[in-house]
Short mmCIF file of the C-alpha atoms (twelve columns), coordinates in Angstrom:
data_MODEL
# 
_entry.id   MODEL 
# 
loop_
_atom_site.group_PDB 
_atom_site.id 
_atom_site.type_symbol 
_atom_site.label_atom_id 
_atom_site.label_alt_id 
_atom_site.label_comp_id 
_atom_site.label_asym_id 
_atom_site.label_seq_id 
_atom_site.Cartn_x 
_atom_site.Cartn_y 
_atom_site.Cartn_z 
_atom_site.pdbx_PDB_model_num 
ATOM 1   C CA . MET A 1   0.000   0.000   0.000   1 
ATOM 2   C CA . GLY A 2   2.959   2.347   -0.480  1 
ATOM 3   C CA . GLN A 3   5.474   4.301   1.602   1 
ATOM 4   C CA . GLN A 4   5.336   4.161   5.393   1 
ATOM 5   C CA . VAL A 5   3.211   6.921   6.913   1 
ATOM 6   C CA . LYS A 6   3.407   8.085   10.536  1 
ATOM 7   C CA . VAL A 7   0.109   7.891   12.408  1 
ATOM 8   C CA . GLY A 8   -1.144  9.587   15.561  1 
ATOM 9   C CA . ILE A 9   -4.281  8.325   17.311  1 
ATOM 10  C CA . VAL A 10  -6.653  10.663  19.148  1 
ATOM 11  C CA . GLY A 11  -8.959  8.595   21.331  1 
ATOM 12  C CA . CYS A 12  -7.809  5.386   23.041  1 
ATOM 13  C CA . GLY A 13  -11.160 3.804   23.850  1 
ATOM 14  C CA . ALA A 14  -12.259 0.225   23.202  1 
ATOM 15  C CA . ILE A 15  -12.277 0.443   19.388  1 
ATOM 16  C CA . SER A 16  -8.628  1.547   19.356  1 
ATOM 17  C CA . ALA A 17  -7.464  -2.004  20.152  1 
ATOM 18  C CA . GLN A 18  -8.586  -3.227  16.730  1 
ATOM 19  C CA . TYR A 19  -6.790  -0.383  14.953  1 
ATOM 20  C CA . LEU A 20  -3.644  -0.893  17.013  1 
ATOM 21  C CA . ASP A 21  -3.493  -4.523  15.912  1 
ATOM 22  C CA . THR A 22  -3.951  -3.598  12.247  1 
ATOM 23  C CA . ILE A 23  -1.417  -0.768  12.276  1 
ATOM 24  C CA . ALA A 24  1.163   -3.059  13.850  1 
ATOM 25  C CA . ARG A 25  0.973   -5.539  10.982  1 
ATOM 26  C CA . LEU A 26  0.589   -3.272  7.942   1 
ATOM 27  C CA . PRO A 27  3.978   -2.156  6.591   1 
ATOM 28  C CA . ASN A 28  2.870   1.236   5.287   1 
ATOM 29  C CA . LEU A 29  1.602   2.421   8.701   1 
ATOM 30  C CA . ARG A 30  3.737   3.378   11.697  1 
ATOM 31  C CA . LEU A 31  2.108   4.499   14.924  1 
ATOM 32  C CA . ILE A 32  4.226   7.142   16.661  1 
ATOM 33  C CA . ALA A 33  1.872   8.923   19.097  1 
ATOM 34  C CA . VAL A 34  -1.416  8.545   20.962  1 
ATOM 35  C CA . ALA A 35  -3.585  10.955  22.929  1 
ATOM 36  C CA . ASP A 36  -6.728  10.764  25.014  1 
ATOM 37  C CA . LEU A 37  -8.614  13.085  27.342  1 
ATOM 38  C CA . ASP A 38  -7.851  10.410  29.958  1 
ATOM 39  C CA . PRO A 39  -4.017  10.439  30.080  1 
ATOM 40  C CA . ALA A 40  -3.993  6.990   31.683  1 
ATOM 41  C CA . ARG A 41  -5.519  5.416   28.604  1 
ATOM 42  C CA . ALA A 42  -2.923  6.980   26.323  1 
ATOM 43  C CA . LYS A 43  -0.136  5.905   28.677  1 
ATOM 44  C CA . ALA A 44  -1.420  2.323   28.673  1 
ATOM 45  C CA . VAL A 45  -1.115  2.207   24.878  1 
ATOM 46  C CA . ALA A 46  2.342   3.789   24.935  1 
ATOM 47  C CA . ASP A 47  3.489   1.283   27.563  1 
ATOM 48  C CA . ALA A 48  2.336   -1.581  25.322  1 
ATOM 49  C CA . TYR A 49  4.054   -0.120  22.241  1 
ATOM 50  C CA . PRO A 50  7.527   1.150   23.259  1 
ATOM 51  C CA . GLN A 51  8.076   3.260   20.118  1 
ATOM 52  C CA . VAL A 52  4.835   5.177   20.715  1 
ATOM 53  C CA . ARG A 53  4.642   8.388   22.735  1 
ATOM 54  C CA . ALA A 54  1.696   9.365   24.952  1 
ATOM 55  C CA . LEU A 55  0.894   13.037  24.316  1 
ATOM 56  C CA . THR A 56  -1.864  15.504  25.018  1 
ATOM 57  C CA . VAL A 57  -4.289  16.124  22.173  1 
ATOM 58  C CA . ASP A 58  -2.745  19.553  21.594  1 
ATOM 59  C CA . GLU A 59  0.766   18.096  21.492  1 
ATOM 60  C CA . LEU A 60  -0.198  15.354  19.034  1 
ATOM 61  C CA . LEU A 61  -1.946  17.727  16.645  1 
ATOM 62  C CA . ALA A 62  1.048   20.079  16.736  1 
ATOM 63  C CA . ASP A 63  3.612   17.315  16.223  1 
ATOM 64  C CA . ALA A 64  5.239   17.799  12.821  1 
ATOM 65  C CA . HIS A 65  6.131   14.097  12.620  1 
ATOM 66  C CA . VAL A 66  2.471   12.987  12.657  1 
ATOM 67  C CA . GLU A 67  1.292   12.802  9.043   1 
ATOM 68  C CA . VAL A 68  -2.202  11.373  9.485   1 
ATOM 69  C CA . VAL A 69  -4.521  11.585  12.484  1 
ATOM 70  C CA . LEU A 70  -6.688  8.574   13.289  1 
ATOM 71  C CA . ASN A 71  -9.726  10.133  14.959  1 
ATOM 72  C CA . LEU A 72  -11.298 7.633   17.368  1 
ATOM 73  C CA . THR A 73  -13.052 10.128  19.621  1 
ATOM 74  C CA . ILE A 74  -16.772 10.060  20.450  1 
ATOM 75  C CA . PRO A 75  -19.044 11.099  17.533  1 
ATOM 76  C CA . ALA A 76  -19.794 14.510  19.064  1 
ATOM 77  C CA . ALA A 77  -16.066 15.355  18.892  1 
ATOM 78  C CA . HIS A 78  -15.349 13.976  15.405  1 
ATOM 79  C CA . ALA A 79  -15.700 17.294  13.571  1 
ATOM 80  C CA . GLU A 80  -13.752 19.341  16.132  1 
ATOM 81  C CA . VAL A 81  -10.760 16.997  16.145  1 
ATOM 82  C CA . ALA A 82  -10.830 16.586  12.359  1 
ATOM 83  C CA . LEU A 83  -10.885 20.348  11.801  1 
ATOM 84  C CA . ARG A 84  -7.969  20.876  14.162  1 
ATOM 85  C CA . ALA A 85  -5.950  18.160  12.437  1 
ATOM 86  C CA . ILE A 86  -6.749  19.637  9.022   1 
ATOM 87  C CA . ALA A 87  -5.691  23.083  10.242  1 
ATOM 88  C CA . ALA A 88  -2.367  21.502  11.213  1 
ATOM 89  C CA . GLY A 89  -1.959  20.210  7.646   1 
ATOM 90  C CA . LYS A 90  -2.605  16.544  8.409   1 
ATOM 91  C CA . ASP A 91  -4.706  13.944  6.633   1 
ATOM 92  C CA . VAL A 92  -7.539  12.564  8.777   1 
ATOM 93  C CA . TYR A 93  -9.187  9.157   9.008   1 
ATOM 94  C CA . GLY A 94  -12.062 8.846   11.472  1 
ATOM 95  C CA . GLU A 95  -14.449 6.379   12.968  1 
ATOM 96  C CA . LYS A 96  -18.045 6.644   11.805  1 
ATOM 97  C CA . PRO A 97  -19.925 8.896   11.527  1 
ATOM 98  C CA . LEU A 98  -17.903 11.584  9.766   1 
ATOM 99  C CA . ALA A 99  -19.524 14.157  12.072  1 
ATOM 100 C CA . ALA A 100 -22.603 14.573  14.235  1 
ATOM 101 C CA . SER A 101 -24.501 16.269  11.379  1 
ATOM 102 C CA . THR A 102 -24.182 16.896  7.660   1 
ATOM 103 C CA . ALA A 103 -23.600 20.588  8.415   1 
ATOM 104 C CA . GLU A 104 -20.542 19.724  10.506  1 
ATOM 105 C CA . ALA A 105 -19.421 17.094  8.007   1 
ATOM 106 C CA . ALA A 106 -19.584 19.587  5.132   1 
ATOM 107 C CA . GLY A 107 -17.342 21.892  7.134   1 
ATOM 108 C CA . VAL A 108 -14.778 19.131  7.507   1 
ATOM 109 C CA . LEU A 109 -14.740 18.314  3.792   1 
ATOM 110 C CA . ASP A 110 -14.581 21.979  2.771   1 
ATOM 111 C CA . ALA A 111 -11.689 22.626  5.157   1 
ATOM 112 C CA . ALA A 112 -9.807  19.588  3.875   1 
ATOM 113 C CA . GLN A 113 -10.220 20.672  0.261   1 
ATOM 114 C CA . ALA A 114 -9.006  24.186  1.064   1 
ATOM 115 C CA . ALA A 115 -5.998  22.816  2.966   1 
ATOM 116 C CA . GLY A 116 -5.114  20.232  0.332   1 
ATOM 117 C CA . VAL A 117 -5.373  17.297  2.729   1 
ATOM 118 C CA . ARG A 118 -7.463  14.139  2.502   1 
ATOM 119 C CA . VAL A 119 -10.247 12.706  4.645   1 
ATOM 120 C CA . GLY A 120 -11.282 9.087   5.050   1 
ATOM 121 C CA . CYS A 121 -13.905 7.567   7.307   1 
ATOM 122 C CA . ALA A 122 -15.062 4.203   8.599   1 
ATOM 123 C CA . PRO A 123 -16.636 1.802   8.085   1 
ATOM 124 C CA . ASP A 124 -13.990 0.043   6.027   1 
ATOM 125 C CA . THR A 125 -15.572 -3.366  6.645   1 
ATOM 126 C CA . VAL A 126 -16.961 -3.133  3.099   1 
ATOM 127 C CA . LEU A 127 -13.384 -3.609  1.811   1 
ATOM 128 C CA . GLY A 128 -13.363 -7.265  2.913   1 
ATOM 129 C CA . THR A 129 -14.201 -10.283 0.792   1 
ATOM 130 C CA . GLY A 130 -17.866 -10.296 1.882   1 
ATOM 131 C CA . THR A 131 -19.167 -7.075  0.327   1 
ATOM 132 C CA . GLN A 132 -16.459 -6.997  -2.357  1 
ATOM 133 C CA . THR A 133 -17.226 -10.484 -3.687  1 
ATOM 134 C CA . ALA A 134 -20.921 -9.568  -3.832  1 
ATOM 135 C CA . ARG A 135 -19.938 -6.453  -5.775  1 
ATOM 136 C CA . TRP A 136 -17.876 -8.609  -8.173  1 
ATOM 137 C CA . VAL A 137 -20.920 -10.821 -8.764  1 
ATOM 138 C CA . ILE A 138 -23.181 -7.832  -9.469  1 
ATOM 139 C CA . ASP A 139 -20.662 -6.129  -11.750 1 
ATOM 140 C CA . GLY A 140 -20.195 -9.378  -13.647 1 
ATOM 141 C CA . GLY A 141 -23.897 -9.524  -14.474 1 
ATOM 142 C CA . LEU A 142 -24.354 -12.850 -12.684 1 
ATOM 143 C CA . ILE A 143 -27.627 -11.767 -11.070 1 
ATOM 144 C CA . GLY A 144 -28.809 -10.002 -14.212 1 
ATOM 145 C CA . THR A 145 -30.195 -6.492  -13.830 1 
ATOM 146 C CA . PRO A 146 -30.427 -5.538  -10.133 1 
ATOM 147 C CA . ILE A 147 -34.006 -4.791  -9.114  1 
ATOM 148 C CA . ALA A 148 -34.160 -4.523  -5.344  1 
ATOM 149 C CA . ALA A 149 -32.248 -5.023  -2.115  1 
ATOM 150 C CA . THR A 150 -33.048 -5.480  1.560   1 
ATOM 151 C CA . ALA A 151 -30.958 -4.598  4.616   1 
ATOM 152 C CA . THR A 152 -32.003 -5.760  8.069   1 
ATOM 153 C CA . MET A 153 -30.461 -5.142  11.500  1 
ATOM 154 C CA . VAL A 154 -32.509 -6.301  14.478  1 
ATOM 155 C CA . THR A 155 -31.515 -6.373  18.147  1 
ATOM 156 C CA . PRO A 156 -33.561 -5.949  21.345  1 
ATOM 157 C CA . GLY A 157 -31.259 -3.116  22.449  1 
ATOM 158 C CA . HIS A 158 -27.664 -2.413  23.421  1 
ATOM 159 C CA . GLU A 159 -28.608 -1.793  27.061  1 
ATOM 160 C CA . ARG A 160 -28.646 -5.549  27.528  1 
ATOM 161 C CA . TRP A 161 -24.839 -5.714  27.227  1 
ATOM 162 C CA . HIS A 162 -23.451 -2.151  27.265  1 
ATOM 163 C CA . PRO A 163 -22.681 -0.857  30.795  1 
ATOM 164 C CA . ASN A 164 -23.296 2.803   29.781  1 
ATOM 165 C CA . PRO A 165 -25.872 2.726   26.963  1 
ATOM 166 C CA . ASP A 166 -27.421 6.160   27.577  1 
ATOM 167 C CA . PHE A 167 -26.050 7.732   24.365  1 
ATOM 168 C CA . TYR A 168 -27.834 5.150   22.201  1 
ATOM 169 C CA . TYR A 169 -31.208 6.536   23.326  1 
ATOM 170 C CA . VAL A 170 -30.736 10.299  23.004  1 
ATOM 171 C CA . ALA A 171 -30.417 12.607  19.984  1 
ATOM 172 C CA . GLY A 172 -27.596 11.375  17.767  1 
ATOM 173 C CA . GLY A 173 -28.210 7.767   18.786  1 
ATOM 174 C CA . GLY A 174 -30.660 5.082   17.749  1 
ATOM 175 C CA . PRO A 175 -30.311 2.050   15.495  1 
ATOM 176 C CA . LEU A 176 -30.021 3.972   12.227  1 
ATOM 177 C CA . LEU A 177 -27.192 6.312   13.230  1 
ATOM 178 C CA . ASP A 178 -25.411 3.577   15.186  1 
ATOM 179 C CA . MET A 179 -25.548 0.650   12.741  1 
ATOM 180 C CA . GLY A 180 -26.826 2.273   9.556   1 
ATOM 181 C CA . PRO A 181 -23.359 3.344   8.332   1 
ATOM 182 C CA . TYR A 182 -22.321 -0.308  7.894   1 
ATOM 183 C CA . TYR A 183 -25.420 -1.261  5.913   1 
ATOM 184 C CA . LEU A 184 -25.626 1.913   3.857   1 
ATOM 185 C CA . SER A 185 -21.915 1.894   3.011   1 
ATOM 186 C CA . SER A 186 -22.366 -1.666  1.760   1 
ATOM 187 C CA . LEU A 187 -25.520 -0.862  -0.244  1 
ATOM 188 C CA . ILE A 188 -23.840 2.151   -1.874  1 
ATOM 189 C CA . THR A 189 -20.720 0.108   -2.629  1 
ATOM 190 C CA . LEU A 190 -22.904 -2.554  -4.239  1 
ATOM 191 C CA . LEU A 191 -25.493 -0.401  -6.002  1 
ATOM 192 C CA . GLY A 192 -24.307 3.202   -6.053  1 
ATOM 193 C CA . PRO A 193 -25.567 6.435   -4.473  1 
ATOM 194 C CA . VAL A 194 -29.087 7.136   -3.236  1 
ATOM 195 C CA . VAL A 195 -31.251 9.908   -4.713  1 
ATOM 196 C CA . SER A 196 -34.366 9.804   -2.522  1 
ATOM 197 C CA . VAL A 197 -35.801 8.106   0.557   1 
ATOM 198 C CA . ILE A 198 -39.088 7.598   2.329   1 
ATOM 199 C CA . GLY A 199 -39.121 6.514   5.949   1 
ATOM 200 C CA . ALA A 200 -41.129 5.711   9.047   1 
ATOM 201 C CA . ALA A 201 -40.001 5.394   12.645  1 
ATOM 202 C CA . SER A 202 -41.375 4.584   16.098  1 
ATOM 203 C CA . HIS A 203 -40.544 3.702   19.655  1 
ATOM 204 C CA . ARG A 204 -42.812 1.666   21.914  1 
ATOM 205 C CA . ARG A 205 -40.879 2.030   25.179  1 
ATOM 206 C CA . SER A 206 -40.026 5.241   27.020  1 
ATOM 207 C CA . GLU A 207 -37.503 3.564   29.319  1 
ATOM 208 C CA . ARG A 208 -34.776 0.914   29.167  1 
ATOM 209 C CA . THR A 209 -33.111 -1.109  31.941  1 
ATOM 210 C CA . ILE A 210 -29.325 -1.494  31.983  1 
ATOM 211 C CA . GLY A 211 -28.477 -5.185  32.018  1 
ATOM 212 C CA . SER A 212 -24.755 -5.269  32.840  1 
ATOM 213 C CA . GLY A 213 -21.935 -3.492  34.628  1 
ATOM 214 C CA . ALA A 214 -21.895 -1.261  37.675  1 
ATOM 215 C CA . ARG A 215 -25.244 0.331   36.784  1 
ATOM 216 C CA . VAL A 216 -27.184 -2.920  36.294  1 
ATOM 217 C CA . GLY A 217 -30.883 -2.406  36.993  1 
ATOM 218 C CA . GLU A 218 -30.759 1.363   36.449  1 
ATOM 219 C CA . ILE A 219 -33.563 2.837   34.335  1 
ATOM 220 C CA . ILE A 220 -32.644 5.218   31.503  1 
ATOM 221 C CA . PRO A 221 -35.005 7.313   29.351  1 
ATOM 222 C CA . VAL A 222 -35.605 6.767   25.647  1 
ATOM 223 C CA . GLU A 223 -35.749 10.085  23.792  1 
ATOM 224 C CA . ILE A 224 -35.506 8.958   20.157  1 
ATOM 225 C CA . ASP A 225 -37.127 6.477   17.786  1 
ATOM 226 C CA . THR A 226 -35.763 2.974   18.165  1 
ATOM 227 C CA . HIS A 227 -37.238 1.293   15.075  1 
ATOM 228 C CA . VAL A 228 -36.611 2.855   11.660  1 
ATOM 229 C CA . SER A 229 -37.803 1.555   8.298   1 
ATOM 230 C CA . GLY A 230 -37.315 3.058   4.893   1 
ATOM 231 C CA . VAL A 231 -37.151 2.620   1.148   1 
ATOM 232 C CA . LEU A 232 -34.134 4.046   -0.657  1 
ATOM 233 C CA . THR A 233 -34.133 4.806   -4.372  1 
ATOM 234 C CA . HIS A 234 -30.658 4.441   -5.844  1 
ATOM 235 C CA . ALA A 235 -29.581 6.508   -8.840  1 
ATOM 236 C CA . CYS A 236 -29.479 3.278   -10.867 1 
ATOM 237 C CA . GLY A 237 -33.175 2.687   -10.136 1 
ATOM 238 C CA . VAL A 238 -32.796 -0.117  -7.581  1 
ATOM 239 C CA . LEU A 239 -35.059 0.085   -4.517  1 
ATOM 240 C CA . SER A 240 -33.489 -0.891  -1.177  1 
ATOM 241 C CA . THR A 241 -35.678 -1.612  1.846   1 
ATOM 242 C CA . LEU A 242 -33.989 -0.873  5.167   1 
ATOM 243 C CA . VAL A 243 -34.997 -2.021  8.676   1 
ATOM 244 C CA . MET A 244 -32.919 -0.886  11.666  1 
ATOM 245 C CA . SER A 245 -34.290 -1.825  15.096  1 
ATOM 246 C CA . PHE A 246 -33.401 -1.727  18.780  1 
ATOM 247 C CA . ASP A 247 -36.884 -3.098  19.527  1 
ATOM 248 C CA . ALA A 248 -37.235 -6.537  17.966  1 
ATOM 249 C CA . VAL A 249 -36.019 -9.765  19.555  1 
ATOM 250 C CA . ALA A 250 -34.570 -11.568 16.552  1 
ATOM 251 C CA . THR A 251 -34.820 -12.131 12.811  1 
ATOM 252 C CA . ARG A 252 -34.105 -14.876 10.267  1 
ATOM 253 C CA . SER A 253 -33.651 -12.314 7.495   1 
ATOM 254 C CA . ALA A 254 -30.271 -12.025 5.833   1 
ATOM 255 C CA . ASN A 255 -28.256 -8.926  6.744   1 
ATOM 256 C CA . ILE A 256 -28.366 -7.857  3.091   1 
ATOM 257 C CA . GLU A 257 -29.958 -9.407  0.021   1 
ATOM 258 C CA . VAL A 258 -29.745 -8.162  -3.557  1 
ATOM 259 C CA . HIS A 259 -32.268 -9.406  -6.116  1 
ATOM 260 C CA . GLY A 260 -31.767 -9.358  -9.870  1 
ATOM 261 C CA . THR A 261 -33.523 -10.649 -12.962 1 
ATOM 262 C CA . LYS A 262 -31.345 -13.796 -13.081 1 
ATOM 263 C CA . ALA A 263 -30.485 -14.543 -9.451  1 
ATOM 264 C CA . SER A 264 -30.678 -13.460 -5.830  1 
ATOM 265 C CA . LEU A 265 -27.640 -12.773 -3.670  1 
ATOM 266 C CA . VAL A 266 -27.098 -12.991 0.098   1 
ATOM 267 C CA . VAL A 267 -24.412 -10.596 1.341   1 
ATOM 268 C CA . PRO A 268 -22.776 -11.287 4.727   1 
ATOM 269 C CA . ASP A 269 -22.857 -8.997  7.771   1 
ATOM 270 C CA . PRO A 270 -21.452 -5.594  6.704   1 
ATOM 271 C CA . ASN A 271 -20.107 -5.107  10.234  1 
ATOM 272 C CA . THR A 272 -17.516 -7.782  9.413   1 
ATOM 273 C CA . PHE A 273 -14.979 -8.088  6.604   1 
ATOM 274 C CA . GLY A 274 -15.609 -11.662 5.526   1 
ATOM 275 C CA . GLY A 275 -18.387 -14.237 5.461   1 
ATOM 276 C CA . ASP A 276 -19.969 -16.353 2.747   1 
ATOM 277 C CA . VAL A 277 -21.688 -14.789 -0.237  1 
ATOM 278 C CA . LEU A 278 -24.589 -16.969 -1.397  1 
ATOM 279 C CA . MET A 279 -26.270 -16.950 -4.793  1 
ATOM 280 C CA . ARG A 280 -29.354 -18.730 -6.084  1 
ATOM 281 C CA . GLY A 281 -30.125 -18.573 -9.779  1 
ATOM 282 C CA . LEU A 282 -33.488 -18.518 -11.477 1 
ATOM 283 C CA . GLY A 283 -34.838 -22.084 -11.589 1 
ATOM 284 C CA . GLU A 284 -32.348 -23.390 -9.001  1 
ATOM 285 C CA . THR A 285 -33.429 -24.921 -5.687  1 
ATOM 286 C CA . GLN A 286 -30.278 -24.452 -3.617  1 
ATOM 287 C CA . TRP A 287 -28.111 -21.544 -2.538  1 
ATOM 288 C CA . GLN A 288 -24.489 -21.813 -3.686  1 
ATOM 289 C CA . VAL A 289 -21.473 -20.320 -1.919  1 
ATOM 290 C CA . VAL A 290 -19.570 -17.929 -4.175  1 
ATOM 291 C CA . GLU A 291 -15.805 -18.305 -3.916  1 
ATOM 292 C CA . ALA A 292 -14.053 -15.119 -2.747  1 
ATOM 293 C CA . LYS A 293 -13.337 -13.062 -5.864  1 
ATOM 294 C CA . ALA A 294 -12.545 -9.593  -4.521  1 
ATOM 295 C CA . GLY A 295 -11.556 -7.787  -1.327  1 
ATOM 296 C CA . TYR A 296 -8.875  -7.984  1.351   1 
ATOM 297 C CA . ARG A 297 -8.766  -11.579 2.617   1 
ATOM 298 C CA . THR A 298 -7.258  -10.570 5.962   1 
ATOM 299 C CA . GLY A 299 -9.040  -7.235  6.237   1 
ATOM 300 C CA . ARG A 300 -9.466  -5.666  9.655   1 
ATOM 301 C CA . ARG A 301 -10.478 -2.234  10.909  1 
ATOM 302 C CA . GLY A 302 -7.777  0.107   9.711   1 
ATOM 303 C CA . TYR A 303 -7.518  -1.017  6.097   1 
ATOM 304 C CA . GLY A 304 -9.337  2.152   5.082   1 
ATOM 305 C CA . LEU A 305 -6.642  4.120   6.902   1 
ATOM 306 C CA . ALA A 306 -3.962  2.133   5.051   1 
ATOM 307 C CA . GLU A 307 -5.579  2.991   1.704   1 
ATOM 308 C CA . LEU A 308 -5.642  6.670   2.650   1 
ATOM 309 C CA . ALA A 309 -1.976  6.498   3.648   1 
ATOM 310 C CA . GLY A 310 -1.136  4.725   0.398   1 
ATOM 311 C CA . GLY A 311 -1.843  7.813   -1.664  1 
ATOM 312 C CA . ALA A 312 -4.581  6.479   -3.967  1 
ATOM 313 C CA . PRO A 313 -8.145  7.769   -3.524  1 
ATOM 314 C CA . PRO A 314 -9.456  5.830   -0.506  1 
ATOM 315 C CA . ARG A 315 -12.578 3.755   -1.006  1 
ATOM 316 C CA . ALA A 316 -13.661 4.544   2.571   1 
ATOM 317 C CA . SER A 317 -13.675 8.226   1.669   1 
ATOM 318 C CA . GLY A 318 -15.001 11.330  3.348   1 
ATOM 319 C CA . ARG A 319 -17.361 11.862  0.402   1 
ATOM 320 C CA . LEU A 320 -18.890 8.406   0.822   1 
ATOM 321 C CA . ALA A 321 -19.231 8.948   4.584   1 
ATOM 322 C CA . TYR A 322 -20.903 12.310  3.969   1 
ATOM 323 C CA . HIS A 323 -23.398 10.745  1.554   1 
ATOM 324 C CA . VAL A 324 -24.177 7.974   4.057   1 
ATOM 325 C CA . LEU A 325 -24.807 10.581  6.767   1 
ATOM 326 C CA . ASP A 326 -26.985 12.585  4.376   1 
ATOM 327 C CA . VAL A 327 -29.057 9.488   3.531   1 
ATOM 328 C CA . MET A 328 -29.595 8.792   7.248   1 
ATOM 329 C CA . GLU A 329 -30.577 12.389  8.044   1 
ATOM 330 C CA . SER A 330 -32.913 12.414  5.033   1 
ATOM 331 C CA . LEU A 331 -34.533 9.157   6.147   1 
ATOM 332 C CA . LEU A 332 -35.186 10.519  9.644   1 
ATOM 333 C CA . ALA A 333 -36.552 13.744  8.160   1 
ATOM 334 C CA . SER A 334 -38.884 11.735  5.940   1 
ATOM 335 C CA . ALA A 335 -40.063 9.681   8.918   1 
ATOM 336 C CA . LYS A 336 -40.899 12.914  10.725  1 
ATOM 337 C CA . SER A 337 -42.653 14.606  7.793   1 
ATOM 338 C CA . GLY A 338 -44.325 11.539  6.312   1 
ATOM 339 C CA . GLN A 339 -43.147 12.541  2.858   1 
ATOM 340 C CA . ALA A 340 -40.444 11.343  0.493   1 
ATOM 341 C CA . THR A 341 -37.203 13.301  0.831   1 
ATOM 342 C CA . THR A 342 -34.646 14.053  -1.870  1 
ATOM 343 C CA . VAL A 343 -31.040 13.257  -0.976  1 
ATOM 344 C CA . THR A 344 -29.114 16.274  -2.218  1 
ATOM 345 C CA . SER A 345 -25.590 14.817  -1.987  1 
ATOM 346 C CA . THR A 346 -23.996 12.089  -4.062  1 
ATOM 347 C CA . CYS A 347 -20.690 10.240  -4.264  1 
ATOM 348 C CA . GLU A 348 -18.656 8.052   -6.537  1 
ATOM 349 C CA . ARG A 349 -19.361 4.342   -6.300  1 
ATOM 350 C CA . PRO A 350 -16.071 3.076   -4.823  1 
ATOM 351 C CA . ALA A 351 -13.910 0.916   -7.091  1 
ATOM 352 C CA . VAL A 352 -13.768 -2.829  -6.508  1 
ATOM 353 C CA . VAL A 353 -10.929 -4.073  -4.297  1 
ATOM 354 C CA . PRO A 354 -8.956  -6.728  -6.217  1 
ATOM 355 C CA . LEU A 355 -8.638  -9.999  -4.345  1 
ATOM 356 C CA . THR A 356 -5.687  -9.327  -2.052  1 
ATOM 357 C CA . ASP A 357 -4.086  -11.566 0.577   1 
ATOM 358 C CA . GLY A 358 -2.519  -8.726  2.569   1 
# 
């Protein structure tokens, strides 16, 4: 993926462990500094990686040796940290979402363009063999003309396992904003950008009970809708039906299905890099596993960062992340108004990842 690039991480929470593992094994990335509002967390990372320095956020952003900032802060801080890194002349790769709103996200992209730096954003799970092999099948015409797709994420709620789930149930949370980026990034990678949406949303419970950790049994309020459904119209004409729920117990639906005139396709969980792609042709009675044909075989969180560092246009780009955020905001606006909503942004359909072992 090109010349070695020096990385600084802002935010050393739970997700950072996955990035740390990936950075350590990819030759074009070198972690040199970490920072966190809790200095102890940054120190713990530095102690585990002797060549890494624990700095304050200000020190890391001012460090001339840091070439790209990996922004793993909470969503509410994504735009602030990204803008500060851009002002310091550094490329930025962030966890999803790109920002807390499309207004903030637009500011990040505009600042990056003016500064001549690049922005990438998770999820990069779509770069694995799961979504990429499904894309290879679609591009090869094996399902015929795509007609429709479905995307389904159902869980009874994160409060059952998360010790501090409050943020999932206030503005900025909910199943769509939390898990939607994985499913929408996959749908857009498979079928291209979305031009309009129509949605509906509800919540049937005003309270949730924390099921684990030090606060077990504590009641928290629910301030947002916890079940969101919608129909997305892609620019290519395909209709995707989306269901994102923190209310339902379980489902037997596939995470993603794509239906064409010649065959139907089951796409694995977009929150993971791999998994079997299944195809069933017209007139056939059995689903067949499609051999991996595209994507990073050993992909892990951080491969989007490696693409950004490699110099080529990253597939997990800021423009794609902005469009995903715009689709989600438009869907929630449609659910509130009861009317179809035009999605004003667009993006390039990311190029296929060739089948790659590394």
